[in-house]
ROKE-284694 format. One record per atom (N, C-alpha, C, O): residue number from 1; residue in three letters; atom name; x, y, z. Coordinates in Angstrom, 3 decimals, decimal comma. Example, Ala and Ser with C-alpha at 12.3 -4.5 7.8 and 13.67 -1.06 7.14 Angstrom:
2
num=1 residuo=ala atomo=N X=13,190 Y=-5,690 Z=7,800
num=1 residuo=ala atomo=CA X=12,300 Y=-4,500 Z=7,800
num=1 residuo=ala atomo=C X=13,200 Y=-3,300 Z=7,800
num=1 residuo=ala atomo=O X=14,236 Y=-3,319 Z=8,465
num=2 residuo=ser atomo=N X=12,850 Y=-2,250 Z=7,080
num=2 residuo=ser atomo=CA X=13,670 Y=-1,060 Z=7,140
num=2 residuo=ser atomo=C X=12,900 Y=0,030 Z=7,870
num=2 residuo=ser atomo=O X=13,409 Y=1,138 Z=8,039
This chain:
90
num=1 residuo=met atomo=N X=14,890 Y=16,931 Z=-1,543
num=1 residuo=met atomo=CA X=14,892 Y=15,665 Z=-2,230
num=1 residuo=met atomo=C X=13,606 Y=14,939 Z=-1,844
num=1 residuo=met atomo=O X=13,201 Y=14,959 Z=-0,682
num=2 residuo=arg atomo=N X=12,971 Y=14,303 Z=-2,818
num=2 residuo=arg atomo=CA X=11,788 Y=13,487 Z=-2,565
num=2 residuo=arg atomo=C X=12,253 Y=12,045 Z=-2,338
num=2 residuo=arg atomo=O X=13,065 Y=11,507 Z=-3,090
num=3 residuo=ile atomo=N X=11,713 Y=11,441 Z=-1,279
num=3 residuo=ile atomo=CA X=12,172 Y=10,110 Z=-0,877
num=3 residuo=ile atomo=C X=10,960 Y=9,180 Z=-0,722
num=3 residuo=ile atomo=O X=9,956 Y=9,535 Z=-0,106
num=4 residuo=val atomo=N X=11,088 Y=7,995 Z=-1,294
num=4 residuo=val atomo=CA X=10,076 Y=6,945 Z=-1,113
num=4 residuo=val atomo=C X=10,733 Y=5,843 Z=-0,310
num=4 residuo=val atomo=O X=11,804 Y=5,352 Z=-0,668
num=5 residuo=leu atomo=N X=10,084 Y=5,454 Z=0,783
num=5 residuo=leu atomo=CA X=10,578 Y=4,342 Z=1,598
num=5 residuo=leu atomo=C X=9,683 Y=3,129 Z=1,369
num=5 residuo=leu atomo=O X=8,457 Y=3,238 Z=1,335
num=6 residuo=asp atomo=N X=10,314 Y=1,989 Z=1,216
num=6 residuo=asp atomo=CA X=9,595 Y=0,732 Z=1,077
num=6 residuo=asp atomo=C X=8,744 Y=0,489 Z=2,325
num=6 residuo=asp atomo=O X=9,103 Y=0,921 Z=3,420
num=7 residuo=ser atomo=N X=7,615 Y=-0,204 Z=2,152
num=7 residuo=ser atomo=CA X=6,739 Y=-0,473 Z=3,291
num=7 residuo=ser atomo=C X=7,456 Y=-1,258 Z=4,389
num=7 residuo=ser atomo=O X=7,149 Y=-1,083 Z=5,568
num=8 residuo=asn atomo=N X=8,398 Y=-2,113 Z=4,026
num=8 residuo=asn atomo=CA X=9,160 Y=-2,852 Z=5,047
num=8 residuo=asn atomo=C X=9,958 Y=-1,918 Z=5,939
num=8 residuo=asn atomo=O X=10,060 Y=-2,144 Z=7,145
num=9 residuo=ile atomo=N X=10,520 Y=-0,876 Z=5,359
num=9 residuo=ile atomo=CA X=11,256 Y=0,117 Z=6,150
num=9 residuo=ile atomo=C X=10,289 Y=0,901 Z=7,030
num=9 residuo=ile atomo=O X=10,580 Y=1,157 Z=8,199
num=10 residuo=leu atomo=N X=9,150 Y=1,281 Z=6,479
num=10 residuo=leu atomo=CA X=8,163 Y=2,031 Z=7,265
num=10 residuo=leu atomo=C X=7,619 Y=1,216 Z=8,431
num=10 residuo=leu atomo=O X=7,316 Y=1,771 Z=9,487
num=11 residuo=ile atomo=N X=7,495 Y=-0,081 Z=8,251
num=11 residuo=ile atomo=CA X=7,030 Y=-0,935 Z=9,341
num=11 residuo=ile atomo=C X=8,074 Y=-0,988 Z=10,447
num=11 residuo=ile atomo=O X=7,728 Y=-0,905 Z=11,626
num=12 residuo=arg atomo=N X=9,318 Y=-1,122 Z=10,095
num=12 residuo=arg atomo=CA X=10,399 Y=-1,158 Z=11,092
num=12 residuo=arg atomo=C X=10,689 Y=0,208 Z=11,702
num=12 residuo=arg atomo=O X=11,276 Y=0,301 Z=12,780
num=13 residuo=ala atomo=N X=10,276 Y=1,267 Z=11,011
num=13 residuo=ala atomo=CA X=10,583 Y=2,629 Z=11,447
num=13 residuo=ala atomo=C X=9,612 Y=3,176 Z=12,476
num=13 residuo=ala atomo=O X=9,842 Y=4,261 Z=13,008
num=14 residuo=asn atomo=N X=8,555 Y=2,477 Z=12,768
num=14 residuo=asn atomo=CA X=7,513 Y=2,993 Z=13,657
num=14 residuo=asn atomo=C X=8,118 Y=3,515 Z=14,956
num=14 residuo=asn atomo=O X=8,677 Y=2,740 Z=15,732
num=15 residuo=pro atomo=N X=8,013 Y=4,830 Z=15,203
num=15 residuo=pro atomo=CA X=8,618 Y=5,393 Z=16,421
num=15 residuo=pro atomo=C X=7,855 Y=5,076 Z=17,702
num=15 residuo=pro atomo=O X=8,273 Y=5,482 Z=18,786
num=16 residuo=leu atomo=N X=6,740 Y=4,354 Z=17,591
num=16 residuo=leu atomo=CA X=5,938 Y=4,035 Z=18,774
num=16 residuo=leu atomo=C X=6,418 Y=2,808 Z=19,517
num=16 residuo=leu atomo=O X=6,057 Y=2,603 Z=20,676
num=17 residuo=val atomo=N X=7,232 Y=1,983 Z=18,861
num=17 residuo=val atomo=CA X=7,643 Y=0,723 Z=19,494
num=17 residuo=val atomo=C X=9,129 Y=0,462 Z=19,329
num=17 residuo=val atomo=O X=9,701 Y=0,769 Z=18,283
num=18 residuo=pro atomo=N X=9,764 Y=-0,103 Z=20,356
num=18 residuo=pro atomo=CA X=11,159 Y=-0,526 Z=20,221
num=18 residuo=pro atomo=C X=11,225 Y=-1,822 Z=19,405
num=18 residuo=pro atomo=O X=10,178 Y=-2,448 Z=19,238
num=19 residuo=pro atomo=N X=12,321 Y=-2,252 Z=18,908
num=19 residuo=pro atomo=CA X=13,630 Y=-1,631 Z=19,053
num=19 residuo=pro atomo=C X=13,775 Y=-0,466 Z=18,086
num=19 residuo=pro atomo=O X=13,234 Y=-0,478 Z=16,980
num=20 residuo=phe atomo=N X=14,502 Y=0,515 Z=18,519
num=20 residuo=phe atomo=CA X=14,749 Y=1,684 Z=17,673
num=20 residuo=phe atomo=C X=16,033 Y=1,426 Z=16,908
num=20 residuo=phe atomo=O X=17,082 Y=1,180 Z=17,505
num=21 residuo=gly atomo=N X=15,950 Y=1,480 Z=15,610
num=21 residuo=gly atomo=CA X=17,120 Y=1,174 Z=14,797
num=21 residuo=gly atomo=C X=17,302 Y=2,141 Z=13,652
num=21 residuo=gly atomo=O X=16,810 Y=3,269 Z=13,687
num=22 residuo=leu atomo=N X=18,008 Y=1,692 Z=12,641
num=22 residuo=leu atomo=CA X=18,346 Y=2,534 Z=11,509
num=22 residuo=leu atomo=C X=17,124 Y=3,007 Z=10,731
num=22 residuo=leu atomo=O X=17,095 Y=4,142 Z=10,255
num=23 residuo=ala atomo=N X=16,110 Y=2,142 Z=10,596
num=23 residuo=ala atomo=CA X=14,909 Y=2,539 Z=9,859
num=23 residuo=ala atomo=C X=14,203 Y=3,696 Z=10,560
num=23 residuo=ala atomo=O X=13,760 Y=4,644 Z=9,910
num=24 residuo=arg atomo=N X=14,100 Y=3,618 Z=11,876
num=24 residuo=arg atomo=CA X=13,486 Y=4,704 Z=12,645
num=24 residuo=arg atomo=C X=14,310 Y=5,976 Z=12,527
num=24 residuo=arg atomo=O X=13,762 Y=7,059 Z=12,325
num=25 residuo=asp atomo=N X=15,615 Y=5,846 Z=12,652
num=25 residuo=asp atomo=CA X=16,489 Y=7,015 Z=12,517
num=25 residuo=asp atomo=C X=16,325 Y=7,667 Z=11,141
num=25 residuo=asp atomo=O X=16,294 Y=8,893 Z=11,033
num=26 residuo=leu atomo=N X=16,222 Y=6,859 Z=10,109
num=26 residuo=leu atomo=CA X=16,052 Y=7,378 Z=8,754
num=26 residuo=leu atomo=C X=14,737 Y=8,129 Z=8,635
num=26 residuo=leu atomo=O X=14,707 Y=9,239 Z=8,103
num=27 residuo=leu atomo=N X=13,649 Y=7,544 Z=9,121
num=27 residuo=leu atomo=CA X=12,344 Y=8,207 Z=9,032
num=27 residuo=leu atomo=C X=12,332 Y=9,518 Z=9,795
num=27 residuo=leu atomo=O X=11,838 Y=10,523 Z=9,284
num=28 residuo=leu atomo=N X=12,863 Y=9,529 Z=11,005
num=28 residuo=leu atomo=CA X=12,869 Y=10,749 Z=11,799
num=28 residuo=leu atomo=C X=13,803 Y=11,802 Z=11,209
num=28 residuo=leu atomo=O X=13,544 Y=12,998 Z=11,341
num=29 residuo=thr atomo=N X=14,880 Y=11,374 Z=10,563
num=29 residuo=thr atomo=CA X=15,778 Y=12,315 Z=9,871
num=29 residuo=thr atomo=C X=15,045 Y=12,966 Z=8,697
num=29 residuo=thr atomo=O X=15,157 Y=14,173 Z=8,484
num=30 residuo=ile atomo=N X=14,306 Y=12,176 Z=7,947
num=30 residuo=ile atomo=CA X=13,525 Y=12,714 Z=6,829
num=30 residuo=ile atomo=C X=12,482 Y=13,700 Z=7,357
num=30 residuo=ile atomo=O X=12,294 Y=14,777 Z=6,792
num=31 residuo=ala atomo=N X=11,809 Y=13,323 Z=8,440
num=31 residuo=ala atomo=CA X=10,754 Y=14,173 Z=9,011
num=31 residuo=ala atomo=C X=11,297 Y=15,510 Z=9,497
num=31 residuo=ala atomo=O X=10,591 Y=16,518 Z=9,445
num=32 residuo=ala atomo=N X=12,532 Y=15,534 Z=9,965
num=32 residuo=ala atomo=CA X=13,122 Y=16,746 Z=10,528
num=32 residuo=ala atomo=C X=13,953 Y=17,534 Z=9,521
num=32 residuo=ala atomo=O X=14,621 Y=18,501 Z=9,887
num=33 residuo=ser atomo=N X=13,914 Y=17,131 Z=8,273
num=33 residuo=ser atomo=CA X=14,768 Y=17,764 Z=7,263
num=33 residuo=ser atomo=C X=13,904 Y=18,399 Z=6,184
num=33 residuo=ser atomo=O X=12,680 Y=18,268 Z=6,204
num=34 residuo=pro atomo=N X=14,534 Y=19,079 Z=5,254
num=34 residuo=pro atomo=CA X=13,774 Y=19,638 Z=4,141
num=34 residuo=pro atomo=C X=13,360 Y=18,581 Z=3,101
num=34 residuo=pro atomo=O X=12,665 Y=18,897 Z=2,136
num=35 residuo=his atomo=N X=13,787 Y=17,341 Z=3,304
num=35 residuo=his atomo=CA X=13,403 Y=16,273 Z=2,384
num=35 residuo=his atomo=C X=11,918 Y=15,991 Z=2,512
num=35 residuo=his atomo=O X=11,306 Y=16,305 Z=3,532
num=36 residuo=val atomo=N X=11,337 Y=15,397 Z=1,475
num=36 residuo=val atomo=CA X=9,896 Y=15,138 Z=1,436
num=36 residuo=val atomo=C X=9,675 Y=13,636 Z=1,310
num=36 residuo=val atomo=O X=10,195 Y=12,997 Z=0,395
num=37 residuo=leu atomo=N X=8,899 Y=13,078 Z=2,234
num=37 residuo=leu atomo=CA X=8,525 Y=11,666 Z=2,181
num=37 residuo=leu atomo=C X=7,347 Y=11,532 Z=1,219
num=37 residuo=leu atomo=O X=6,314 Y=12,175 Z=1,406
num=38 residuo=ile atomo=N X=7,498 Y=10,707 Z=0,205
num=38 residuo=ile atomo=CA X=6,446 Y=10,478 Z=-0,782
num=38 residuo=ile atomo=C X=5,715 Y=9,188 Z=-0,406
num=38 residuo=ile atomo=O X=6,332 Y=8,144 Z=-0,194
num=39 residuo=leu atomo=N X=4,390 Y=9,285 Z=-0,330
num=39 residuo=leu atomo=CA X=3,554 Y=8,143 Z=0,050
num=39 residuo=leu atomo=C X=2,450 Y=7,955 Z=-0,975
num=39 residuo=leu atomo=O X=2,113 Y=8,863 Z=-1,734
num=40 residuo=ser atomo=N X=1,903 Y=6,759 Z=-0,975
num=40 residuo=ser atomo=CA X=0,723 Y=6,482 Z=-1,797
num=40 residuo=ser atomo=C X=-0,249 Y=5,682 Z=-0,943
num=40 residuo=ser atomo=O X=0,109 Y=5,134 Z=0,099
num=41 residuo=thr atomo=N X=-1,479 Y=5,634 Z=-1,415
num=41 residuo=thr atomo=CA X=-2,485 Y=4,825 Z=-0,732
num=41 residuo=thr atomo=C X=-2,028 Y=3,376 Z=-0,643
num=41 residuo=thr atomo=O X=-2,244 Y=2,710 Z=0,369
num=42 residuo=ala atomo=N X=-1,399 Y=2,894 Z=-1,704
num=42 residuo=ala atomo=CA X=-0,931 Y=1,502 Z=-1,724
num=42 residuo=ala atomo=C X=0,115 Y=1,252 Z=-0,628
num=42 residuo=ala atomo=O X=0,079 Y=0,212 Z=0,030
num=43 residuo=ile atomo=N X=1,033 Y=2,184 Z=-0,430
num=43 residuo=ile atomo=CA X=2,061 Y=2,024 Z=0,603
num=43 residuo=ile atomo=C X=1,413 Y=2,020 Z=1,982
num=43 residuo=ile atomo=O X=1,711 Y=1,150 Z=2,800
num=44 residuo=leu atomo=N X=0,531 Y=2,982 Z=2,251
num=44 residuo=leu atomo=CA X=-0,103 Y=3,054 Z=3,574
num=44 residuo=leu atomo=C X=-1,006 Y=1,866 Z=3,858
num=44 residuo=leu atomo=O X=-1,087 Y=1,391 Z=4,991
num=45 residuo=thr atomo=N X=-1,685 Y=1,389 Z=2,818
num=45 residuo=thr atomo=CA X=-2,533 Y=0,195 Z=2,982
num=45 residuo=thr atomo=C X=-1,678 Y=-1,015 Z=3,331
num=45 residuo=thr atomo=O X=-2,042 Y=-1,814 Z=4,194
num=46 residuo=glu atomo=N X=-0,543 Y=-1,146 Z=2,658
num=46 residuo=glu atomo=CA X=0,382 Y=-2,263 Z=2,934
num=46 residuo=glu atomo=C X=0,925 Y=-2,174 Z=4,361
num=46 residuo=glu atomo=O X=0,981 Y=-3,185 Z=5,060
num=47 residuo=val atomo=N X=1,324 Y=-0,985 Z=4,800
num=47 residuo=val atomo=CA X=1,845 Y=-0,810 Z=6,164
num=47 residuo=val atomo=C X=0,776 Y=-1,205 Z=7,174
num=47 residuo=val atomo=O X=1,050 Y=-1,947 Z=8,117
num=48 residuo=gln atomo=N X=-0,436 Y=-0,711 Z=6,975
num=48 residuo=gln atomo=CA X=-1,529 Y=-1,023 Z=7,902
num=48 residuo=gln atomo=C X=-1,815 Y=-2,527 Z=7,929
num=48 residuo=gln atomo=O X=-1,986 Y=-3,110 Z=8,999
num=49 residuo=arg atomo=N X=-1,865 Y=-3,144 Z=6,759
num=49 residuo=arg atomo=CA X=-2,167 Y=-4,583 Z=6,670
num=49 residuo=arg atomo=C X=-1,094 Y=-5,410 Z=7,364
num=49 residuo=arg atomo=O X=-1,411 Y=-6,323 Z=8,126
num=50 residuo=val atomo=N X=0,176 Y=-5,098 Z=7,108
num=50 residuo=val atomo=CA X=1,272 Y=-5,881 Z=7,669
num=50 residuo=val atomo=C X=1,368 Y=-5,681 Z=9,188
num=50 residuo=val atomo=O X=1,650 Y=-6,635 Z=9,914
num=51 residuo=leu atomo=N X=1,141 Y=-4,470 Z=9,669
num=51 residuo=leu atomo=CA X=1,195 Y=-4,239 Z=11,118
num=51 residuo=leu atomo=C X=0,120 Y=-5,027 Z=11,868
num=51 residuo=leu atomo=O X=0,217 Y=-5,213 Z=13,081
num=52 residuo=asp atomo=N X=-0,899 Y=-5,488 Z=11,151
num=52 residuo=asp atomo=CA X=-1,963 Y=-6,302 Z=11,764
num=52 residuo=asp atomo=C X=-1,664 Y=-7,802 Z=11,730
num=52 residuo=asp atomo=O X=-2,369 Y=-8,575 Z=12,378
num=53 residuo=tyr atomo=N X=-0,644 Y=-8,230 Z=10,998
num=53 residuo=tyr atomo=CA X=-0,312 Y=-9,658 Z=10,934
num=53 residuo=tyr atomo=C X=0,026 Y=-10,173 Z=12,327
num=53 residuo=tyr atomo=O X=0,677 Y=-9,470 Z=13,100
num=54 residuo=pro atomo=N X=-0,409 Y=-11,404 Z=12,664
num=54 residuo=pro atomo=CA X=-0,126 Y=-11,965 Z=13,989
num=54 residuo=pro atomo=C X=1,373 Y=-12,038 Z=14,312
num=54 residuo=pro atomo=O X=1,775 Y=-11,740 Z=15,437
num=55 residuo=asn atomo=N X=2,202 Y=-12,431 Z=13,334
num=55 residuo=asn atomo=CA X=3,641 Y=-12,529 Z=13,624
num=55 residuo=asn atomo=C X=4,263 Y=-11,151 Z=13,824
num=55 residuo=asn atomo=O X=5,208 Y=-11,014 Z=14,600
num=56 residuo=val atomo=N X=3,760 Y=-10,142 Z=13,152
num=56 residuo=val atomo=CA X=4,251 Y=-8,781 Z=13,349
num=56 residuo=val atomo=C X=3,738 Y=-8,249 Z=14,691
num=56 residuo=val atomo=O X=4,471 Y=-7,570 Z=15,409
num=57 residuo=gln atomo=N X=2,498 Y=-8,552 Z=15,025
num=57 residuo=gln atomo=CA X=1,936 Y=-8,142 Z=16,320
num=57 residuo=gln atomo=C X=2,700 Y=-8,788 Z=17,482
num=57 residuo=gln atomo=O X=2,832 Y=-8,189 Z=18,548
num=58 residuo=ala atomo=N X=3,199 Y=-10,008 Z=17,274
num=58 residuo=ala atomo=CA X=3,977 Y=-10,667 Z=18,323
num=58 residuo=ala atomo=C X=5,281 Y=-9,929 Z=18,582
num=58 residuo=ala atomo=O X=5,771 Y=-9,888 Z=19,710
num=59 residuo=arg atomo=N X=5,832 Y=-9,352 Z=17,536
num=59 residuo=arg atomo=CA X=7,108 Y=-8,631 Z=17,678
num=59 residuo=arg atomo=C X=6,901 Y=-7,175 Z=18,101
num=59 residuo=arg atomo=O X=7,598 Y=-6,659 Z=18,974
num=60 residuo=trp atomo=N X=5,924 Y=-6,529 Z=17,458
num=60 residuo=trp atomo=CA X=5,626 Y=-5,119 Z=17,741
num=60 residuo=trp atomo=C X=4,143 Y=-4,992 Z=18,035
num=60 residuo=trp atomo=O X=3,372 Y=-4,631 Z=17,146
num=61 residuo=pro atomo=N X=3,725 Y=-5,280 Z=19,261
num=61 residuo=pro atomo=CA X=2,286 Y=-5,223 Z=19,573
num=61 residuo=pro atomo=C X=1,749 Y=-3,792 Z=19,521
num=61 residuo=pro atomo=O X=2,112 Y=-2,938 Z=20,329
num=62 residuo=leu atomo=N X=0,884 Y=-3,567 Z=18,555
num=62 residuo=leu atomo=CA X=0,254 Y=-2,259 Z=18,384
num=62 residuo=leu atomo=C X=-1,253 Y=-2,445 Z=18,290
num=62 residuo=leu atomo=O X=-1,742 Y=-3,294 Z=17,546
num=63 residuo=gly atomo=N X=-1,974 Y=-1,647 Z=19,047
num=63 residuo=gly atomo=CA X=-3,420 Y=-1,645 Z=18,928
num=63 residuo=gly atomo=C X=-3,839 Y=-0,878 Z=17,692
num=63 residuo=gly atomo=O X=-3,018 Y=-0,234 Z=17,039
num=64 residuo=lys atomo=N X=-5,135 Y=-0,950 Z=17,373
num=64 residuo=lys atomo=CA X=-5,653 Y=-0,238 Z=16,215
num=64 residuo=lys atomo=C X=-5,383 Y=1,264 Z=16,327
num=64 residuo=lys atomo=O X=-5,021 Y=1,904 Z=15,340
num=65 residuo=asp atomo=N X=-5,559 Y=1,824 Z=17,522
num=65 residuo=asp atomo=CA X=-5,294 Y=3,260 Z=17,708
num=65 residuo=asp atomo=C X=-3,828 Y=3,605 Z=17,461
num=65 residuo=asp atomo=O X=-3,520 Y=4,645 Z=16,880
num=66 residuo=asp atomo=N X=-2,924 Y=2,726 Z=17,904
num=66 residuo=asp atomo=CA X=-1,486 Y=2,960 Z=17,669
num=66 residuo=asp atomo=C X=-1,158 Y=2,933 Z=16,178
num=66 residuo=asp atomo=O X=-0,400 Y=3,769 Z=15,686
num=67 residuo=ile atomo=N X=-1,733 Y=1,967 Z=15,468
num=67 residuo=ile atomo=CA X=-1,503 Y=1,870 Z=14,028
num=67 residuo=ile atomo=C X=-2,068 Y=3,100 Z=13,325
num=67 residuo=ile atomo=O X=-1,418 Y=3,678 Z=12,453
num=68 residuo=asp atomo=N X=-3,283 Y=3,497 Z=13,708
num=68 residuo=asp atomo=CA X=-3,885 Y=4,695 Z=13,118
num=68 residuo=asp atomo=C X=-3,054 Y=5,937 Z=13,406
num=68 residuo=asp atomo=O X=-2,905 Y=6,802 Z=12,543
num=69 residuo=gln atomo=N X=-2,516 Y=6,028 Z=14,610
num=69 residuo=gln atomo=CA X=-1,672 Y=7,172 Z=14,982
num=69 residuo=gln atomo=C X=-0,398 Y=7,200 Z=14,133
num=69 residuo=gln atomo=O X=0,028 Y=8,264 Z=13,685
num=70 residuo=tyr atomo=N X=0,200 Y=6,042 Z=13,917
num=70 residuo=tyr atomo=CA X=1,402 Y=5,970 Z=13,089
num=70 residuo=tyr atomo=C X=1,103 Y=6,357 Z=11,638
num=70 residuo=tyr atomo=O X=1,861 Y=7,108 Z=11,024
num=71 residuo=leu atomo=N X=-0,001 Y=5,842 Z=11,093
num=71 residuo=leu atomo=CA X=-0,371 Y=6,192 Z=9,728
num=71 residuo=leu atomo=C X=-0,662 Y=7,692 Z=9,602
num=71 residuo=leu atomo=O X=-0,327 Y=8,311 Z=8,593
num=72 residuo=ala atomo=N X=-1,285 Y=8,266 Z=10,628
num=72 residuo=ala atomo=CA X=-1,550 Y=9,717 Z=10,630
num=72 residuo=ala atomo=C X=-0,226 Y=10,488 Z=10,668
num=72 residuo=ala atomo=O X=-0,085 Y=11,512 Z=10,000
num=73 residuo=phe atomo=N X=0,734 Y=10,002 Z=11,441
num=73 residuo=phe atomo=CA X=2,060 Y=10,621 Z=11,488
num=73 residuo=phe atomo=C X=2,697 Y=10,612 Z=10,097
num=73 residuo=phe atomo=O X=3,234 Y=11,623 Z=9,645
num=74 residuo=leu atomo=N X=2,633 Y=9,469 Z=9,432
num=74 residuo=leu atomo=CA X=3,210 Y=9,368 Z=8,096
num=74 residuo=leu atomo=C X=2,527 Y=10,328 Z=7,125
num=74 residuo=leu atomo=O X=3,188 Y=11,044 Z=6,372
num=75 residuo=glu atomo=N X=1,199 Y=10,332 Z=7,154
num=75 residuo=glu atomo=CA X=0,452 Y=11,210 Z=6,242
num=75 residuo=glu atomo=C X=0,733 Y=12,678 Z=6,525
num=75 residuo=glu atomo=O X=0,837 Y=13,477 Z=5,594
num=76 residuo=ala atomo=N X=0,857 Y=13,045 Z=7,800
num=76 residuo=ala atomo=CA X=1,123 Y=14,438 Z=8,159
num=76 residuo=ala atomo=C X=2,512 Y=14,868 Z=7,712
num=76 residuo=ala atomo=O X=2,727 Y=16,032 Z=7,374
num=77 residuo=asp atomo=N X=3,450 Y=13,936 Z=7,709
num=77 residuo=asp atomo=CA X=4,828 Y=14,273 Z=7,360
num=77 residuo=asp atomo=C X=5,113 Y=14,125 Z=5,872
num=77 residuo=asp atomo=O X=6,040 Y=14,740 Z=5,346
num=78 residuo=gly atomo=N X=4,311 Y=13,307 Z=5,198
num=78 residuo=gly atomo=CA X=4,589 Y=13,029 Z=3,796
num=78 residuo=gly atomo=C X=3,628 Y=13,711 Z=2,851
num=78 residuo=gly atomo=O X=2,728 Y=14,447 Z=3,256
num=79 residuo=ile atomo=N X=3,847 Y=13,448 Z=1,600
num=79 residuo=ile atomo=CA X=2,970 Y=13,939 Z=0,545
num=79 residuo=ile atomo=C X=2,390 Y=12,715 Z=-0,165
num=79 residuo=ile atomo=O X=3,118 Y=11,815 Z=-0,586
num=80 residuo=met atomo=N X=1,070 Y=12,705 Z=-0,286
num=80 residuo=met atomo=CA X=0,396 Y=11,601 Z=-0,956
num=80 residuo=met atomo=C X=0,411 Y=11,847 Z=-2,464
num=80 residuo=met atomo=O X=0,155 Y=12,959 Z=-2,926
num=81 residuo=val atomo=N X=0,711 Y=10,812 Z=-3,208
num=81 residuo=val atomo=CA X=0,667 Y=10,870 Z=-4,673
num=81 residuo=val atomo=C X=-0,248 Y=9,774 Z=-5,175
num=81 residuo=val atomo=O X=-0,393 Y=8,725 Z=-4,547
num=82 residuo=glu atomo=N X=-0,858 Y=10,031 Z=-6,307
num=82 residuo=glu atomo=CA X=-1,685 Y=9,039 Z=-6,968
num=82 residuo=glu atomo=C X=-0,808 Y=8,261 Z=-7,941
num=82 residuo=glu atomo=O X=-0,057 Y=8,848 Z=-8,721
num=83 residuo=leu atomo=N X=-0,907 Y=6,963 Z=-7,890
num=83 residuo=leu atomo=CA X=-0,157 Y=6,130 Z=-8,826
num=83 residuo=leu atomo=C X=-0,966 Y=5,966 Z=-10,109
num=83 residuo=leu atomo=O X=-2,166 Y=5,699 Z=-10,036
num=84 residuo=pro atomo=N X=-0,353 Y=6,118 Z=-11,275
num=84 residuo=pro atomo=CA X=-1,082 Y=5,949 Z=-12,532
num=84 residuo=pro atomo=C X=-1,710 Y=4,568 Z=-12,600
num=84 residuo=pro atomo=O X=-1,044 Y=3,558 Z=-12,374
num=85 residuo=gly atomo=N X=-2,981 Y=4,535 Z=-12,908
num=85 residuo=gly atomo=CA X=-3,667 Y=3,279 Z=-13,066
num=85 residuo=gly atomo=C X=-4,076 Y=2,611 Z=-11,762
num=85 residuo=gly atomo=O X=-4,669 Y=1,533 Z=-11,785
num=86 residuo=ala atomo=N X=-3,774 Y=3,224 Z=-10,633
num=86 residuo=ala atomo=CA X=-4,143 Y=2,643 Z=-9,346
num=86 residuo=ala atomo=C X=-5,527 Y=3,112 Z=-8,957
num=86 residuo=ala atomo=O X=-5,893 Y=4,271 Z=-9,156
num=87 residuo=ser atomo=N X=-6,280 Y=2,196 Z=-8,402
num=87 residuo=ser atomo=CA X=-7,617 Y=2,572 Z=-7,920
num=87 residuo=ser atomo=C X=-7,565 Y=2,624 Z=-6,410
num=87 residuo=ser atomo=O X=-6,840 Y=1,870 Z=-5,762
num=88 residuo=arg atomo=N X=-8,349 Y=3,529 Z=-5,869
num=88 residuo=arg atomo=CA X=-8,403 Y=3,672 Z=-4,407
num=88 residuo=arg atomo=C X=-9,216 Y=2,522 Z=-3,827
num=88 residuo=arg atomo=O X=-10,221 Y=2,112 Z=-4,408
num=89 residuo=pro atomo=N X=-8,774 Y=1,992 Z=-2,659
num=89 residuo=pro atomo=CA X=-9,547 Y=0,935 Z=-2,027
num=89 residuo=pro atomo=C X=-10,884 Y=1,479 Z=-1,539
num=89 residuo=pro atomo=O X=-10,983 Y=2,629 Z=-1,111
num=90 residuo=ser atomo=N X=-11,915 Y=0,628 Z=-1,611
num=90 residuo=ser atomo=CA X=-13,228 Y=1,090 Z=-1,156
num=90 residuo=ser atomo=C X=-13,535 Y=0,670 Z=0,244
num=90 residuo=ser atomo=O X=-14,606 Y=0,987 Z=0,763
């Protein structure tokens, strides 16, 4: 099954920081199963942008390397798709 997770779920699912909850369990279940996580540049850009917000950093403090590591984890586990009419960020 192909699965798309909202960026809000992906932000809460980050396995690098507590608290560990249902979103993390869902992401790790998808990663360990035959299911396929579907991603787009827009989703990953949103996750990266939101993880840098000061209020999000106050709750889940992640350095740039941690954020990059998480995004690499997502890309390695998922399949990137191009959205019709979407342009890649420069």
